[in-house]
N, C-alpha and C positions, 0 to 999 in steps of 0.2 A: 537420490534414493528412489527406487521403483515403488509406485503406489501399491502394487499388489504383493509386496514383500515386506515383512517386518524386519527392522534392522537387527543385526546381531551385536551391535555396540551402540553407544549413545550417539545421537545425531550430531553432526558437526557441519558447519557451513563453510564451504570453500570460499576463498577470496574471489572477487569478480574476475572472470576469465579475460575480459576486455574492458579497459578503463580509459580510453582516450577521452580527453577533456575538450569541451567546446566552450569558447569564450568570445566575447565581443571583439577582442583585439587579436584573436588567433595565436596567442603566444605559445600555446602547446601544439600548434600545427593545424588545428581545426577552428574555423571561424563560425560564429553564430550568424546564420543567414536565413531570411524568411523562406520557408518551404524547402530548404535544403535537406532537412532531416524529418524522419517520421518516428513518432513515439509509439511503440507497441506495448500495450498493457493487457492485463486481464482484470476484470472488475472484481473477481474473487480474491485476488492476491493482495495481502496487506502491504507488501513491499512496493508493488506497482501502484497501489492506491496512494501511497505517500507522494509519489511523483505526480500523479494525476491532480492531487490537491494543490501542490505547488504551482503546477501549470495553470490551473484555474485561477488561483489567487493572484498570480502575476500577470494574468491576461495574455498568455502566450498561445491561445487557441488558434489564432490565424497564422502566426509565424511557425508554429510547431503542430502540424496536423496529427490526429490521433487515430490509431488502429486498435481495434478490440478483438481479442481472440475468444474462442468458444470456451465456456467454463468446464465443459466435460472432458476436454483433451482427447487425444487419439493415440492409440498404441501403435508405435512405429518401431520395428525391430526390437520389440519387447519392452520398450520404454514409453511412458506417457509423454506426449508432446503438445505444446501450445499450437493450435491450428486456427486458420481462418475458415469460417463457414458462412453460408447464407443466413443462418439463424442470427448471426451477429453483424449482419450488414455487408458481407463480402460475396458478391455475385460469383457463382461458379465455384464457390469454396476457395477463392483466391483473393488475397488483398488486392483491391483495384489499382493501387499505386505501385506496390512492390512486385506484384505478380506472383507471389509465392503462396503456397498452401500451408506449409509448416514453418514456424519461426526459425527452426534449425537451419533452413536453407540460407538465411542471412548470416548465420554463424559460419557455415561452410563456404559461403562466398568470401568471407574474410579470411578463413583459414581452412582450406580443403582437407587438412589432416586432423581437424579438431574432433575429439571424441569425448569431450566432457559434457557436463550438464547444460541444459538450455533453460534459461530463466527469464522472467519478466520482472521489471520493465526492461525494454531494450530500445536503444536509440539506433536507428538505421539510417545510413547515408543513402538518400534516394537515387542519385545518379549512378552509383556503383552497386547498390544493393548490399553493401557490406555492413555488418554490425559495427557500430562505433563503440558502444559501451553497454554493459549490463550491470554497472555499479550503481545500484539504486540510491545509495546515500549520497555519493558524489554527484550524480545526476541532479538530485533535488537541490543540493547546496549550490551547484553551479547555475541552475536555472534561476534560483532566487537571488544570486549575487553577481553573476558574470555575463548575463545576456543583454546587458546595457540597454540601448534604445529600443529593443524589441519588446520589453515589458511595457505594460499599460501605464498611462499617467495615473497616479494615485495608488499604484501597487504598494502594499505594505512591505516594510522591511522585516522579513521573516528570520533574519539571522543577524541581529544588531551586533556590531563590533564589540560594544561594551558588555554584552551578555553572552558572548560565545563560550567563554570558559565555563560558565554555569550551565549553559545549554548542553554542552558536551559532557559535563560531569553528571548531570541528571540523566542524560541519554544513555550513558554507559550502563547504569544500573537498570534502567527500563529495558534496554535491549537484552542484557544478560538474563535477567530474572523473568521478564514478562514477554516481550516481543518474541524472543527465541525460546523462552521458558515453556510457553504453552506447547511448542513443537517437541521439546525435550520430554514433556510429560506425555503427550499423545503417542509418541513413537518410542517410548522407553522400552528397552529390551528385557528388563526384569523389574521386580518389585522394588528393590533397593534404589535403583536409579529413578524410577517413577516417584517414589516417596521423596527423594531429595529434590527433584525438579518441581514437583507440585507444591512442596513446602516453600520453595523460593518464590513461586508465582504469587502465593497468597501473603507471604511476608512483604513482598514488594507492593501488592495492592493495599495492604494495611498501611504501609508507609505513605503511599500516595493519597490515601483517604485522609490521613492526618495532615499532609502538606496542603491539600486542596480544600480543607474545611474553612480556612480563613482567607484564601486568596483565589481569584477567579481563574488565573492561568498558571501554568507550571513555572515559568520564568518571566519576571516582569509583569507589566499590566496590560499586555496585548498578546495576540496569537504569535507564536514563534514556531520554528522547526520542532522544538521540543514537544509542543502540543500535537503537531501533525504525527510525529513518531508514536506518540501514545494513543492517539485517537484510533488509528487503524487497527490496533489490537482490541481496544475497548468495544468498538462497534461490532466486532465479530465474537465477542466473548460469550454472551448468552446464546447466540444463534448457533455457534459451532464448537467453541472451545470448552464450554461447560460440560456438554454431553459427549460430543464426538472425541474430544481429547482428554476426557476424564478429569477436567479441572473443575470439579463439582463440590468443592468444600463450601463455596458460596457463589451466588450469582452477582453480576454487576449491579442489578437492581436492589441488592441488599446492602450496598454501600451508599449511604445518603449523599455524601459530597461527590464521590466519583460518578455516580449515576446522573446527578444534576449537571456536573461538569461535562460529561459526555453528551448529554442532551443539548446543553448550551452550544457546544461545538457543532453538533449535528444540525442545529437550526441556524448556524452561521453559513452564509453563502460560501461555497467551496468544499464543504464537508458533506452534509447530507445529500447535496445534489450531485455528488460523485459516488455515492454509496448505492450499490445494487444488491439488495438482500437476496433476491432470487438467484443471482449468479453465485453469491457466497455460499448459500446452502447447497445448491446443486453441485458445485465443485467439490467441496469437502466431503459430502456424503457419497457422491458418485465415484470420485477418483480414488479415494483411499480405501481400496477394497480389502486390504489386510486388516483394517480396523472395522470396516462396515461391509462385509462380503455380500450382503443382500442388495446393496446399492439403493436401498430405500432412503428417500430424502425426507428429513423431519419437516413438519409443517410450520413450526413456530420458532420463537415467540412472535406475538403480534407486533409487527414493526411500527404500528401507529402509536405505540407507547413513546416512541422517540419524539413525537410532536407535542407531548404534554408540557405544561409550564415548568420552568426550572428555577426561576428567581435568582439566577446567578448575577444578574446585572446589579443587584443590591450590594455586591462586594466591590463595585467600582471597576475601573478599567474599561477599555473599548476594544473590540476585536481587532481593528486595523490600525490602532494608534493614530498617527497623523494622516494615514492613507484612507482609501475609500473601498467600499465593497465592489466586487467584480460585477459586471453586467450580466444579462440573461445568459443561460446556458445555450450554446449553439444547438439548433434544432436536431441535428444528427447525433448529439451526444447526451440527450436527456435520458435519465433513468426513470423507472416507473414511479408514478405518484403513489404515496402511502395513504392518501385520503380515501 
């Protein structure tokens, strides 16, 4: 969807255009190799944020280098595109490894006739410059389960076999009503469809509030993919979805359990240290000109509230189960300090 046009029908997400899988044994044709691939993300995008969290928790920073695009995007042939700029660490407005300015160049390298949408996250094959996958969910799952000896010692099991059915059951409702529901609300083409979408958003939030009142994590007693999928929407809720997408029946901070749960995750290594509030606000308010034609970027809320005590440890459980916390964030990937 073009950011400067309102849709004439309800927003629908197309399946990933490219979904090659990368595994330790290469059974799908592509093998996980240190430095072979480059992960392109944008700090504003919740779908890319999911994969960035998985990468951090599993310790793949050295094996899978990161490239960050500019949150403002650039209009190319009438459409907004993810681009590399000096402002986000790309000298000469080109990614220093891939040598490209716009991510769509990697899509076209893979398929010169491609005329579909360009999304992040994107896994790019460095030697060829070809896009490998833009399937955000499969990328995260494979990095958590299929990258074998490239993950760090002590990496948590984010997708435990015994919990997968429950993780996916919870995830379906969270995706339909909340992850995608905030977009269906923000880009609703008429009142009836807005009413329907926003009602589902808050029905799901109400259910999650009840679920998380007596348990620390969504599924089991440690962080799983289910929590990562939910967190990237919650951390953006009051900053952009509440006002910009008109999901303003209540704020996240008005849900005692959900707000404490979100702060608990934010203060867990891998979550807050991959969250860039400036990029989030700038992207949503600047790019979606049909919703915010002035381009004025809202100043709040104060992100320091995310550092306040949450007391969720009293519910038991540990973030990483039998695993350990990731090490320090690599110097070139640090997000601004909230202090």
